[in-house]
C-alpha positions in Angstrom: 169.2 127.9 39.4 170.5 127.3 43.0 171.4 131.0 43.4 167.9 131.9 42.1 166.2 129.7 44.7 168.3 131.2 47.5 167.5 134.7 46.4 163.8 133.9 46.3 163.8 132.3 49.7 165.7 135.3 51.2 163.1 137.6 49.7 160.3 135.7 51.1 161.8 135.7 54.6 162.6 139.4 54.7 160.1 141.2 52.6 156.3 141.8 52.0 153.5 142.2 49.7 151.0 144.0 51.9 149.5 144.1 55.3 148.8 140.8 56.9 145.3 139.5 56.1 142.8 139.1 58.8 140.7 136.1 59.3 137.4 137.8 58.6 138.4 139.3 55.2 136.4 138.4 52.2 137.2 135.6 49.8 135.4 135.8 46.4 134.2 132.8 44.6 132.8 134.8 41.7 129.2 134.9 40.4 128.3 137.2 43.2 129.3 134.6 45.8 131.7 135.4 48.6 132.4 134.2 52.1 134.8 135.1 54.9 138.4 134.2 54.3 138.1 131.9 57.3 135.2 129.8 55.9 136.4 129.6 52.3 137.7 126.4 50.8 138.9 127.9 47.5 142.4 129.1 46.7 142.4 132.8 46.0 144.6 135.9 46.2 143.7 139.5 46.4 145.3 143.0 46.0 143.6 146.0 47.5 143.3 149.6 46.3 146.1 150.7 48.7 148.5 148.2 47.1 147.6 149.2 43.6 147.8 152.9 44.4 151.6 152.8 44.6 151.7 152.4 40.8 149.0 154.5 39.0 150.0 153.3 35.5 148.4 154.6 32.3 147.4 151.0 31.7 145.9 149.4 34.8 147.3 145.9 34.2 150.8 147.3 34.8 149.9 147.9 38.4 149.7 144.2 39.2 153.4 143.1 39.2 154.3 140.8 42.1 151.2 141.4 44.2 149.1 138.2 44.0 150.4 134.6 44.3 149.5 132.6 41.2 149.1 135.6 39.0 152.0 136.0 36.5 152.3 139.5 35.1 154.7 140.0 32.3 155.7 143.5 31.0 155.4 144.4 27.3 157.0 147.2 25.3 155.0 149.6 23.1 153.5 153.0 23.3 152.2 154.2 26.6 148.6 153.4 25.7 149.3 149.9 24.2 151.8 148.3 26.6 149.4 146.4 28.8 150.9 143.5 30.7 150.4 139.9 29.7 148.5 138.0 32.5 148.5 134.3 33.3 146.9 132.4 36.2 149.1 129.5 37.4 151.3 129.6 34.4 150.5 127.8 31.1 148.3 124.7 31.1 147.3 124.4 27.4 148.8 124.7 23.9 145.9 126.9 22.9 144.7 130.2 24.2 146.2 130.9 27.7 144.5 134.1 28.7 142.3 134.2 31.9 138.8 135.5 32.0 138.7 139.1 33.4 135.5 140.3 35.0 134.9 143.9 36.2 132.0 144.0 38.7 130.9 140.7 37.3 131.0 141.7 33.6 133.6 140.6 31.0 135.5 143.8 30.3 139.1 144.8 29.7 141.2 145.8 32.8 143.1 148.3 30.6 140.0 150.4 30.1 140.0 151.1 33.8 141.9 153.8 35.7 143.9 152.4 38.5 142.0 154.8 40.8 138.7 153.1 39.9 139.7 149.8 41.4 138.8 148.7 45.0 140.3 145.2 44.7 141.6 142.6 42.3 140.9 138.9 43.2 142.3 135.9 41.4 140.4 132.6 41.3 142.6 129.6 40.7 141.0 126.3 41.7 138.0 124.3 40.8 135.9 125.3 43.9 135.4 128.7 42.2 136.3 128.1 38.5 133.8 125.4 37.9 131.1 128.1 38.3 132.4 129.6 35.0 132.0 126.5 33.0 133.6 126.8 29.5 135.4 130.0 30.4 137.1 129.0 33.7 139.9 126.7 32.8 142.6 129.5 32.5 141.6 131.2 35.7 139.4 134.2 36.5 140.5 137.7 37.5 137.7 139.5 39.4 138.0 143.3 39.6 135.7 145.2 42.0 135.3 149.0 41.5 134.8 151.5 44.3 131.4 152.2 45.7 129.9 154.7 48.1 129.3 154.3 51.8 127.2 155.8 54.5 128.9 158.9 55.9 129.8 162.5 55.1 131.0 163.3 51.6 134.7 162.7 51.1 136.4 164.5 48.3 139.8 163.5 47.0 142.0 165.3 44.5 145.2 163.7 43.3 147.8 165.0 40.9 150.9 163.3 39.5 153.6 164.5 37.1 155.4 161.7 35.5 158.6 161.4 33.4 159.9 158.4 31.6 163.4 157.6 30.4 164.1 154.8 27.9 165.6 151.7 29.5 168.6 150.0 27.8 168.6 151.6 24.3 171.0 149.7 22.0 174.4 151.2 21.1 175.4 150.7 17.5 178.9 151.2 16.0 179.8 154.5 14.2 180.1 154.8 10.4 183.8 154.1 10.3 183.5 150.9 12.5 180.5 149.7 10.4 182.5 150.1 7.2 185.4 148.1 8.7 182.8 145.4 9.9 181.3 145.2 6.4 184.8 144.6 4.9 185.5 142.0 7.6 182.2 140.2 7.0 182.7 140.0 3.3 186.2 138.7 3.8 184.9 136.1 6.2 182.4 135.0 3.5 185.3 134.5 1.0 184.9 137.8 -0.9 188.3 139.1 -1.9 187.3 142.7 -2.8 186.3 144.9 0.1 183.2 147.0 0.0 185.0 150.1 1.2 188.4 151.3 0.0 191.0 152.8 2.3 190.2 156.3 1.3 186.6 155.7 1.9 187.5 154.3 5.4 189.5 157.4 6.0 186.6 159.6 4.9 184.4 157.8 7.5 187.0 158.1 10.2 187.9 161.8 9.6 184.5 162.9 8.5 185.9 164.9 5.6 182.9 164.3 3.4 180.0 163.8 5.9 177.3 164.1 3.2 178.7 161.0 1.4 180.4 159.2 4.3 178.3 160.2 7.2 178.3 159.2 10.9 174.7 159.5 12.0 173.6 158.3 15.4 170.0 157.5 14.4 168.8 156.7 17.9 170.1 160.1 19.1 168.6 161.9 16.1 165.2 160.2 16.5 164.6 160.0 20.3 164.8 162.4 23.1 165.8 161.2 26.6 162.4 161.5 28.2 158.7 161.4 27.9 156.4 163.2 30.3 152.7 163.4 31.3 150.1 164.2 33.9 147.5 162.2 35.9 144.7 164.1 37.6 142.0 162.4 39.6 138.9 163.8 41.3 136.5 161.6 43.3 133.4 162.1 45.5 132.3 159.4 47.9 129.6 159.3 50.6 125.9 158.8 51.1 123.0 158.3 53.5 120.7 155.5 54.5 118.9 155.6 51.2 121.5 156.5 48.6 125.3 155.9 48.6 127.4 157.2 45.8 130.9 157.1 44.3 131.8 159.2 41.3 135.2 159.8 39.8 136.9 161.7 37.0 140.4 160.8 35.9 142.4 162.6 33.2 145.8 161.5 32.1 148.1 162.3 29.2 151.5 161.4 27.9 153.9 162.8 25.3 156.4 160.3 24.0 160.1 160.1 23.2 160.2 161.1 19.5 162.3 164.1 18.7 161.7 165.7 15.3 157.9 166.0 15.6 156.9 169.6 15.5 158.2 170.5 12.0 154.8 170.4 10.2 152.3 173.2 10.3 149.0 172.2 11.9 149.9 168.8 13.3 152.4 166.9 15.5 153.8 163.5 14.8 154.8 162.8 18.5 153.6 159.7 20.3 150.8 161.4 22.3 148.0 160.0 24.4 145.2 161.5 26.4 142.4 159.8 28.2 139.4 160.9 30.2 137.8 158.2 32.5 134.5 158.7 34.3 132.6 156.5 36.7 129.5 156.7 38.8 128.3 153.9 41.1 125.0 154.4 42.9 123.5 152.2 45.6 119.8 153.0 46.2 117.5 151.6 48.8 114.0 151.4 47.3 112.4 150.0 50.4 113.2 147.8 53.4 113.7 144.8 51.1 114.7 146.2 47.8 118.0 147.6 46.6 119.1 149.0 43.3 122.6 149.6 41.9 123.1 151.9 38.9 126.6 151.8 37.5 128.0 153.7 34.6 131.6 154.0 33.4 133.3 155.1 30.3 136.3 156.7 28.7 137.3 158.8 25.8 140.9 158.4 24.6 142.9 159.8 21.7 146.3 158.7 20.5 148.6 160.2 18.0 151.7 158.9 16.1 153.4 159.4 12.7 151.6 157.8 9.8 154.3 155.1 9.8 153.7 152.4 12.5 155.7 152.4 15.7 157.1 149.0 14.8 158.3 150.1 11.4 160.1 153.2 12.9 162.0 151.2 15.5 162.7 148.5 13.0 164.5 151.0 10.8 166.3 152.6 13.8 167.7 149.2 14.6 168.6 148.5 11.0 170.1 151.5 9.3 173.9 151.9 9.7 175.4 155.1 10.9 177.3 155.5 7.6 174.4 154.6 5.2 173.2 158.1 4.4 172.9 161.6 5.9 169.7 162.7 7.6 169.3 165.2 4.7 171.4 165.9 1.7 172.8 169.4 0.8 169.7 170.0 -1.3 167.4 169.6 1.7 166.0 166.2 0.6 165.9 163.3 3.0 168.9 161.0 2.6 168.3 157.5 1.3 169.9 154.8 -0.8 168.7 152.0 -3.1 169.2 149.6 -0.2 167.9 151.8 2.6 164.9 153.4 1.0 163.3 154.6 4.2 164.9 157.3 6.3 164.1 156.8 10.0 163.9 160.5 10.8 161.7 161.2 7.8 159.5 158.3 8.9 158.9 160.2 12.1 158.7 163.7 10.8 157.5 163.7 7.3 155.0 160.9 6.6 151.9 162.7 8.0 150.1 161.5 11.1 147.6 158.9 12.3 145.2 159.6 15.1 143.0 157.1 16.8 139.9 157.8 19.0 138.4 155.3 21.4 135.0 155.8 22.9 133.8 153.2 25.4 130.7 153.2 27.5 129.8 150.5 30.1 126.4 150.5 31.9 124.7 148.0 34.2 121.8 147.8 36.6 121.5 145.4 39.5 118.3 144.7 41.3 118.3 142.9 44.6 115.1 141.7 46.4 114.9 140.2 49.9 112.4 137.4 49.8 112.3 136.6 53.5 108.6 137.0 53.4 108.5 133.7 51.5 111.1 132.0 53.7 113.8 133.4 55.9 117.2 133.8 54.2 115.8 133.8 50.6 116.8 136.6 48.2 117.0 137.2 44.4 119.1 139.3 42.2 118.8 140.4 38.6 121.5 142.1 36.6 121.6 143.6 33.1 124.7 145.0 31.5 125.3 146.7 28.1 128.7 147.7 26.8 129.7 149.6 23.7 133.2 150.1 22.5 134.2 151.9 19.3 137.5 152.7 17.7 137.9 155.4 15.0 140.9 156.3 12.8 141.9 159.6 11.1 144.9 159.6 8.8 146.8 162.3 6.9 149.5 160.6 4.8 152.0 161.8 2.3 155.3 160.6 0.9 158.6 162.4 1.4 161.3 163.3 -1.1 164.5 161.2 -0.9 167.8 161.4 -2.6 171.0 159.3 -2.8 174.3 161.2 -2.6 177.4 159.6 -4.1 180.9 161.0 -3.9 182.7 161.7 -7.1 186.3 160.6 -6.7 189.3 161.3 -9.0 187.8 164.4 -10.5 184.4 163.1 -11.1 181.4 165.2 -10.1 179.3 164.3 -7.1 176.0 162.8 -8.0 172.6 163.2 -6.5 170.0 160.6 -7.6 166.4 161.4 -6.7 164.6 158.3 -5.5 161.2 159.5 -4.5 159.1 162.7 -4.8 157.0 164.4 -2.2 153.3 164.1 -2.4 150.5 166.2 -0.9 148.7 165.1 2.3 146.0 162.6 1.6 143.3 162.5 4.3 141.2 159.5 5.1 139.1 158.2 8.1 137.5 154.9 9.0 135.8 153.0 11.7 138.3 150.4 12.9 136.2 148.4 15.3 132.8 148.4 17.0 132.0 145.9 19.8 128.8 145.6 21.7 128.1 143.2 24.6 124.9 142.3 26.3 125.0 140.4 29.6 122.0 139.1 31.6 122.3 137.5 35.0 119.7 136.2 37.4 120.4 134.7 40.8 118.5 133.2 43.7 120.3 132.9 47.1 119.3 131.1 50.3 121.3 131.9 53.5 120.4 130.4 56.9 121.9 129.6 60.2 120.4 126.9 62.5 121.2 126.6 66.2 124.5 128.4 65.6 126.1 125.1 64.5 124.7 124.9 60.9 125.3 127.5 58.2 124.0 127.0 54.7 124.3 129.2 51.7 122.8 128.0 48.4 122.8 129.8 45.1 121.3 129.1 41.7 122.7 131.3 38.9 121.9 132.0 35.3 124.0 134.0 32.9 123.9 134.9 29.2 126.8 136.8 27.7 126.5 137.8 24.0 129.3 139.6 22.1 128.5 141.4 18.8 131.4 142.6 16.8 131.9 144.4 13.5 132.8 142.0 10.8 131.6 138.6 9.5 131.4 135.7 12.0 132.9 137.8 14.7 130.2 137.5 17.4 129.8 134.8 20.0 127.7 133.9 23.0 128.0 131.9 26.2 125.3 130.7 28.5 125.7 129.3 32.0 123.4 127.7 34.6 125.1 127.0 37.9 124.3 126.0 41.4 126.5 126.3 44.5 126.1 125.1 48.1 128.3 126.2 51.0 127.9 124.5 54.3 129.6 125.2 57.6 129.3 123.0 60.7 130.3 124.3 64.2 132.4 127.0 62.5 135.1 124.5 61.8 134.0 122.0 59.2 133.5 123.4 55.7 132.0 121.9 52.5 131.4 123.5 49.1 129.7 121.8 46.1 128.9 123.3 42.8 127.5 122.1 39.5 127.4 124.2 36.3 126.0 123.6 32.9 127.7 125.8 30.2 127.2 126.3 26.5 129.1 128.2 23.8 127.9 129.3 20.3 131.4 128.4 19.1 130.6 124.7 19.3 128.3 122.6 17.1 124.6 123.4 17.7 123.8 119.8 18.7 126.7 119.5 21.1 127.2 122.9 22.8 126.6 122.1 26.5 129.1 120.8 29.1 128.8 119.9 32.8 131.3 121.2 35.3 131.2 119.8 38.9 133.4 120.7 41.8 133.7 119.9 45.5 135.7 121.7 48.2 136.3 120.9 51.9 138.0 122.6 54.8 138.8 122.1 58.4 139.4 125.0 60.7 141.8 123.4 63.2 142.1 126.6 65.3 138.4 126.1 66.3 139.2 122.8 67.9 139.9 122.9 71.6 143.2 121.2 71.2 144.5 124.0 69.0 142.9 127.1 70.6 145.4 129.6 71.8 145.5 133.4 72.3 148.3 133.8 69.8 146.7 131.7 67.0 144.2 133.6 64.9 143.5 130.8 62.3 144.8 127.5 61.2 142.9 125.9 58.3 143.3 122.9 56.0 141.4 122.9 52.7 141.2 121.0 49.4 139.2 121.1 46.3 138.7 119.1 43.1 136.6 119.8 40.0 136.4 120.5 36.3 136.5 123.8 34.4 136.4 124.3 30.6 137.6 126.5 27.8 136.1 127.0 24.4 137.3 130.4 23.0 138.2 129.0 19.6 137.6 130.6 16.2 134.0 130.5 15.0 132.5 127.9 12.6 135.3 125.4 13.0 132.7 122.6 13.0 131.9 123.5 9.4 134.0 123.2 6.3 134.4 126.1 4.0 134.9 126.7 0.3 136.8 129.4 -1.7 137.5 130.3 -5.3 139.2 127.5 -7.2 140.6 127.1 -10.7 138.7 127.5 -13.9 137.7 125.2 -16.8 136.4 125.8 -20.3 132.8 124.7 -21.0 130.4 124.9 -23.9 130.4 124.6 -27.7 132.1 127.9 -27.7 134.5 127.2 -24.8 134.4 129.8 -22.1 136.3 129.8 -18.9 134.1 129.3 -15.8 135.6 129.7 -12.4 135.0 126.9 -9.9 135.1 126.4 -6.1 137.4 124.3 -4.0 137.3 123.0 -0.5 139.4 125.4 1.5 139.0 124.0 5.0 137.8 120.8 6.4 135.5 120.7 9.4 136.7 119.7 12.8 135.0 116.5 13.5 133.5 116.3 17.0 134.6 119.7 18.1 134.4 120.0 21.8 135.7 122.2 24.7 138.9 121.7 26.7 138.4 120.0 30.1 140.6 121.1 33.0 140.6 118.7 35.9 141.9 120.7 38.8 143.1 119.4 42.2 144.2 121.8 45.0 145.3 121.4 48.6 146.2 124.3 50.9 146.8 125.6 54.4 146.1 129.0 55.8 147.8 130.2 59.0 147.4 133.5 60.9 148.9 134.3 64.2 149.7 137.2 66.7 147.4 139.5 64.6 150.6 140.1 62.6 151.5 137.1 60.6 149.7 135.4 57.7 150.9 132.4 55.7 149.2 130.5 52.9 150.6 127.5 51.0 148.9 125.8 48.1 149.8 122.8 46.0 147.9 122.0 42.8 147.6 119.7 39.8 145.8 120.4 36.5 145.1 117.7 34.0 144.0 119.4 30.7 142.3 117.2 28.1 140.6 117.6 24.7 142.9 120.5 23.7 142.5 121.5 20.1 145.8 120.7 18.3 147.1 120.5 14.8 145.7 117.5 12.9 148.7 116.9 10.6 150.0 114.2 12.8 146.9 112.1 12.3 146.6 112.2 8.5 148.8 111.6 5.6 150.2 114.6 3.7 148.8 113.1 0.5 145.3 114.3 1.6 145.8 117.4 -0.6 144.4 119.9 1.9 145.4 121.1 5.4 144.3 118.6 8.0 141.6 119.9 10.4 142.5 120.4 14.0 141.6 117.7 16.5 140.6 117.7 20.2 143.3 115.2 21.3 145.8 117.4 23.1 146.7 116.7 26.8 148.8 118.9 29.0 149.5 118.3 32.7 150.7 121.1 35.0 151.5 121.3 38.7 152.9 123.8 41.1 153.1 125.4 44.5 152.3 128.9 45.8 153.4 130.5 49.0 152.4 133.9 50.4 153.8 135.2 53.7 153.1 138.6 55.3 154.0 140.4 58.6 152.7 143.7 60.0 154.0 145.2 63.2 154.7 148.4 65.0 157.6 149.3 67.2 157.2 152.6 69.0 156.3 155.2 66.4 157.5 153.0 63.6 155.1 150.7 61.7 156.6 148.3 59.2 155.5 145.6 56.7 157.4 142.5 55.5 156.4 139.5 53.5 156.4 137.9 50.0 154.8 135.6 47.5 156.3 132.8 45.4 154.8 130.7 42.6 156.2 127.7 40.9 154.4 126.1 37.9 155.6 123.4 35.5 153.7 121.9 32.6 154.3 118.9 30.4 152.7 118.0 27.1 151.4 114.5 27.3 149.7 114.4 23.9 149.7 116.9 21.0 149.1 114.6 17.9 152.8 115.2 17.1 154.1 114.4 13.6 156.6 111.5 13.3 160.1 112.2 14.6 162.8 109.6 14.3 164.5 110.2 17.7 162.9 110.6 21.1 164.9 113.7 21.9 163.3 115.5 18.9 159.8 115.0 20.3 157.9 118.0 21.7 155.7 115.6 23.6 157.0 115.3 27.1 158.3 118.8 27.2 156.7 122.1 28.3 154.5 124.2 26.1 156.5 126.5 23.9 159.8 124.8 24.8 162.7 125.9 22.6 164.4 123.3 20.4 167.7 123.8 18.6 171.3 122.9 18.3 173.7 122.5 21.3 176.8 124.6 20.8 180.1 123.0 21.6 182.3 125.9 20.5 183.5 127.8 17.5 185.6 126.5 14.6 188.9 128.2 14.9 190.6 127.4 11.6 190.3 125.4 8.4 192.3 122.6 10.0 189.8 122.5 12.8 187.0 122.1 10.3 188.8 119.5 8.2 190.0 117.4 11.1 186.7 117.2 12.8 185.2 113.8 12.2 181.7 115.2 12.4 180.6 117.1 9.4 178.2 120.0 9.6 176.0 120.2 6.5 173.6 123.0 7.4 175.7 125.4 5.4 179.2 125.9 4.2 181.4 125.9 7.3 184.1 128.6 7.7 186.4 129.5 10.6 184.4 131.5 13.1 181.2 129.4 12.7 179.5 127.7 15.6 180.3 124.0 16.2 177.3 121.9 17.1 177.0 118.6 19.0 176.2 115.4 17.1 173.2 114.1 19.1 172.6 110.9 17.3 176.1 109.8 16.6 175.8 109.6 12.8 178.8 112.0 12.3 176.6 114.5 10.5 175.0 117.7 11.9 171.6 118.2 10.4 168.0 118.8 11.5 168.0 115.6 13.5 170.5 117.0 16.0 168.2 119.5 17.7 167.3 119.0 21.3 165.3 120.8 24.0 167.1 124.0 25.1 166.4 126.1 28.3 162.9 126.6 29.4 159.7 127.7 27.8 159.5 131.2 26.2 155.9 132.1 27.1 155.7 132.2 30.9 158.4 131.6 33.6 158.1 128.6 35.8 159.1 130.7 38.9 157.5 134.0 39.6 157.9 135.9 42.9 157.5 139.3 44.4 158.4 140.9 47.7 158.0 144.3 49.2 158.9 146.1 52.4 157.7 149.3 53.9 158.0 151.5 57.0 156.5 154.7 58.3 157.6 157.1 61.1 155.4 160.0 62.0 154.0 160.4 58.5 157.3 159.8 56.7 157.5 156.5 55.0 158.6 154.4 52.1 157.4 151.3 50.1 159.5 149.1 47.9 158.2 146.3 45.6 160.6 143.9 44.0 159.5 141.3 41.4 161.4 138.6 39.6 161.2 135.4 37.6 163.4 132.3 37.0 163.3 129.2 34.8 162.5 131.3 31.8 164.2 131.5 28.4 164.3 134.0 25.5 165.8 133.9 22.0 168.5 136.5 21.3 167.8 137.2 17.7 167.3 140.9 17.8 168.1 142.7 14.5 171.6 144.2 14.5 172.3 143.5 18.1 172.6 139.7 17.7 172.2 139.6 13.9 174.7 142.1 12.5 175.2 142.8 8.8 172.9 140.1 7.5 169.8 141.5 5.8 171.6 144.8 5.6 171.6 145.3 9.3 174.0 147.6 11.2 176.2 146.2 14.0 175.8 146.6 17.7 178.9 147.8 19.6 178.3 144.8 22.0 178.5 142.2 19.2 181.4 143.9 17.6 183.4 143.9 20.8 182.7 140.2 21.5 182.9 138.7 18.0 185.2 136.0 16.9 188.1 137.0 14.8 191.4 135.4 13.9 193.0 137.7 16.5 190.2 137.0 19.1 189.7 133.3 19.1 188.0 133.5 22.5 185.2 135.7 21.1 181.8 134.9 22.5 179.9 135.3 19.2 180.5 133.9 15.7 182.3 135.7 12.9 180.8 138.6 11.1 179.1 137.6 7.9 177.2 139.7 5.3 175.7 136.7 3.5 174.6 135.0 6.6 175.1 131.4 7.7 172.7 128.7 8.8 175.6 127.5 11.0 175.3 130.6 13.2 171.9 132.3 13.0 169.5 129.6 13.9 168.0 128.4 17.2 170.9 127.1 19.3 172.1 127.1 22.8 174.2 130.3 22.3 171.1 132.4 21.5 168.5 130.7 23.8 169.4 132.5 27.0 168.5 132.6 30.6 165.8 135.4 30.9 165.5 135.3 34.7 165.5 138.7 36.4 164.9 140.6 39.6 163.5 144.1 39.1 162.7 147.0 41.5 159.2 147.6 40.2 158.3 150.4 42.6 160.1 152.6 45.1 157.9 155.2 46.8 158.9 157.8 49.4 156.0 159.8 50.9 155.2 162.3 53.6 151.9 162.8 55.3 151.8 166.4 56.5 151.1 166.9 60.2 147.5 167.6 61.0 148.3 171.0 62.5 149.8 172.0 59.2 146.9 170.6 57.2 144.3 172.4 59.3 145.7 175.7 58.0 144.5 174.8 54.5 140.8 175.6 54.0 138.7 172.4 53.8 141.7 170.0 53.6 141.6 167.0 56.0 144.7 165.1 54.7 147.7 165.9 52.5 150.4 163.6 51.2 153.4 164.4 49.1 155.1 161.6 47.3 157.8 160.6 44.8 157.9 157.3 43.1 160.2 155.4 40.7 159.1 152.4 38.7 161.3 149.8 37.0 164.4 151.4 38.4 166.8 148.6 37.9 167.0 145.0 36.7 169.4 142.3 37.9 169.7 139.8 35.0 172.0 138.0 32.6 171.7 140.3 29.6 174.9 142.2 30.2 173.0 145.5 30.2 172.4 145.2 26.4 168.7 144.5 26.3 165.9 143.9 28.8 164.8 140.2 29.3 161.2 141.3 28.9 161.9 143.3 25.7 164.2 141.4 23.3 162.7 142.7 20.1 163.1 145.9 18.1 160.0 147.8 19.3 159.4 150.8 21.5 161.8 150.5 24.5 160.6 149.8 28.0 160.6 152.9 30.2 161.8 153.8 33.7 159.2 156.0 35.2 159.5 158.8 37.8 156.4 160.3 39.4 155.9 163.3 41.7 152.6 164.1 43.2 150.2 165.1 45.9 147.1 163.5 47.4 144.5 165.8 49.0 141.4 164.7 50.9 138.6 167.2 51.8 
C-alpha cells in the first residue's frame, strides 16, 4: 500500500492529463445549463476531443481511461464490438445498480454507439449542485457527452485513416500431454487412489509421441488462435457554415478481423470474429431569424458482427479446459477428435458449427428550437427539444453439428478402436429479431439571464423533461418525468450561489407514490477577485461547496405488485379430474421507494501563471432507502421468498485531485500533470441475516467485500494434520491441503471462521492517471498511464488456478509452483482430481491484490512542415502517427493473467495503430 501511494504521488508530480484549464472554460451542470469554470460551484471534470483522439477505439468508452478525476473506467474482455469499459462515478455508493446516467447531447443514449471522432467533449457531474437536477436518475453520477457541431467559417474537410493490429495479452500456458498425464496420476495419488490413470507405457507414448493419434500433444491455444487481429478505421468529416447555417457532418467506417485461426474452411461463409460498423452524423444549426434558432441533429450506425455458431464464452471455456493429451484435433478417418468426457472439440467449435451473424441498426434524431423572448423582458428565452431513437438488433444463424470420434489404442495385439460419438448434420438456417428499443424524449425550458450594474448576475432556469422507453417484450418499458428549477447568482464576480429544486417521478414506482423532491445548494468564493489576493501570477483561486439530494430508481418493473404462477393440481368433481391451480410466486415490495443520495462536496480551484491548474475535492455521500434482500427481516418459515425492502444504507467518502502544467521552452512545448481519486464505502445497514460473530457480518464493510478463510500455511504431512489441535472439518484433510486460521477459538475450522479479505471486487478504492507529452518542430509524443490500488480479485480461473478438478487441464504456472512431498515450499496446494473444499474455496491465497499500473497509450507523431504540405493539392495539414495501447502492465499477477481479465473469456488485446490525419 505504501509503495502504491508513493508511486501515485510521484506520477501526480511529474505527469499530466491534458493542457491546463483556463479560468473561462465551460463547466456543465447538465439540463442545458452551463457557466464559466470560474463561476461554477459544482465539482466537474472534462475530457476534450484532443485528449480522446489519442485512442480511437472501436468502442468509445475505451477512450476514457485515466482522463477525468472521479470517473473510474475499468477494462473488459470480449470481442472487439462488445468489450466496452465499465464506468463508475466516484466509486460505488450502493448495493444496487451502480451505473451512471449517460447523456449524449442531452438524451439518454449509449456511449458505445458513438464513434470517438463524433465527440467534442465528455463531462462528468459528481456533486449535488448538478446531480439534483436529474432527480431519480442522478444518484450514481451523470456523464454528459457533447458531439461536434459546425462553426462560422470556410469549410474544413478532414480525412483520417488508421490501420490497427492487436495481439493477445497474457494468454495462458498449459502443460503438454506428457506432463498432464503425470499430473493426473499425481492428483489421484494425492486423493488416495492407488491405481494410476496412465501406465508407464502410456506415459512413454505421450513423452515420445510414438502414437500421436491415441496419445496426442495438442497445443489447443496455438491451434485455435493466431497471434494477431487487424482492422481499419476511416473517418471523413466536413465542418463549416455561415451566419445562417452552420454544419458538421461525418462518416466513420471501421472493421476488425479477430484472432481465430481455422475459420475459412467452409464454402460460402467464414467463422472468424469479424466486425464492421458505419457511423454517420449530421448536426445543423439554423438561424431562422434574429431571435429564433433551430438545431437539427441526426446520427446513426449500421453494424454487423460475425462469429462461429458456438458462443465466444463456450469456445474459450473449452480452450482453457481440454488437456493437450485428451484427443487429437482430428482422427485418421478425418473426424473431429473427442472423448466421452470431452465431447466438444475446441477447433471444431470454431470451424465446424456454422456461423451466427448479428446486425444492429440504430437511428437517433432530435430537433431543438430556441426562441429569444427579450421582447417580453430582457434576458428571457425558451427552448423546446424533441428526440426520438430507434435501436434494433437482428440475428441470422446457420447451425450444424460436426462428426466426432474417440480413438483408443489397442495394446498387446488388440486392434485400435474408433468409436463414433456424433454424426454431422446439414446446415439449419434461422433468423430472429433479438431486440427493438424505442425512446421518446420531450424537453421544455425557460431561461432568464440578466446583469444589473455589473455587480449582480442572475441566471434562472425552469425545466421540464419526459423520457419514455419502449422495449420489445412484456413489462420492459419505463418512463421518467422531471420538473426542475435552478438559480445561479453571482455578486461582484466573486460571491457565487446556486440553488436548485427538482421534482422527479418514475413509472417503476407505485402509481400513488411516484414523485420525489430533490433540493441542492452550492456556494463559492472567488478569492482571487479580492484585492488582498490579486496578483499578476494568480489567474484564479476559488473555494466552493455544495449539498443536496439526488435519487435512483432503476429497479425492475412491477415490484410493488405481487405475482402468481402455475401451482400444483387437485382432483375435483364426482368423476375426479385434475385441475391445475395458481400459487403466489412473488410478494409485493411494501412501500417501494427510490434511493436517496445525500451528497456533500467541498473543493478548491487554483490556476496560476497561465500554466498551472489544480483542483481538489473532498466529498461525502450518505445513501439511504437502498432496496436490499428481505430475508433478514422475515422468518424462513414464511414459505416464499421474502420481498425486498428499502432499508439499506451505504456511506461513502473520498477525495479527488487533478493537477496540470503546460509550458514552452524555446521550440519545445510540453505537458505535465495527473489525476488521483480515492473512494471508500461502508455498508451501514443491509437487513443482514443473523450471524453469530461480528467478524462474519457484511455490515460495516465495503460493498462486494470478499469473505473467506485466512490461510496460515499448508499441511506438510499426516503428522502435521494429526498433531494440530485445531480440526478442519470442511473436507477430508490430506497433506498438501491449505491450513486455515481458527477465528473464534473453538478448535474447529468451519463456516464460522470466514473473515473479510482484501478489498472489494467491483471498483478499486484508488484510481489514478497521468500523462506527459512534448513537441519539437512538429515531432511529438504523448504517453498516458493509468492505474488502480486497493482492489481485489479472486483467482479461480479454470485450469490456471483450478487444475484437474472438473476435468480441467493444468497450467504450467500452477504445476511449477504446486506443493509436493519434494517441494514443501510450494505456493499452491496439492494437485487433486476429486477436488477439495479445503483448497478451492474463497480464502486469502486466492483473493489477491489486483492493483496495477498500465501504459494505456503511447503515441509518436509528426506534423509535416507546411512547405511540404503545400505541395499536396488542397491539403492544409498532414500528420503521421503511430500508437500503442495497453503496452504493458505492472502488477502482482506474475505475468500469468491480467488483473482486469481473470476469467476464461476472450483475452485482452495490446493494440498497435498506424495512421495519417489530413485536413483540407
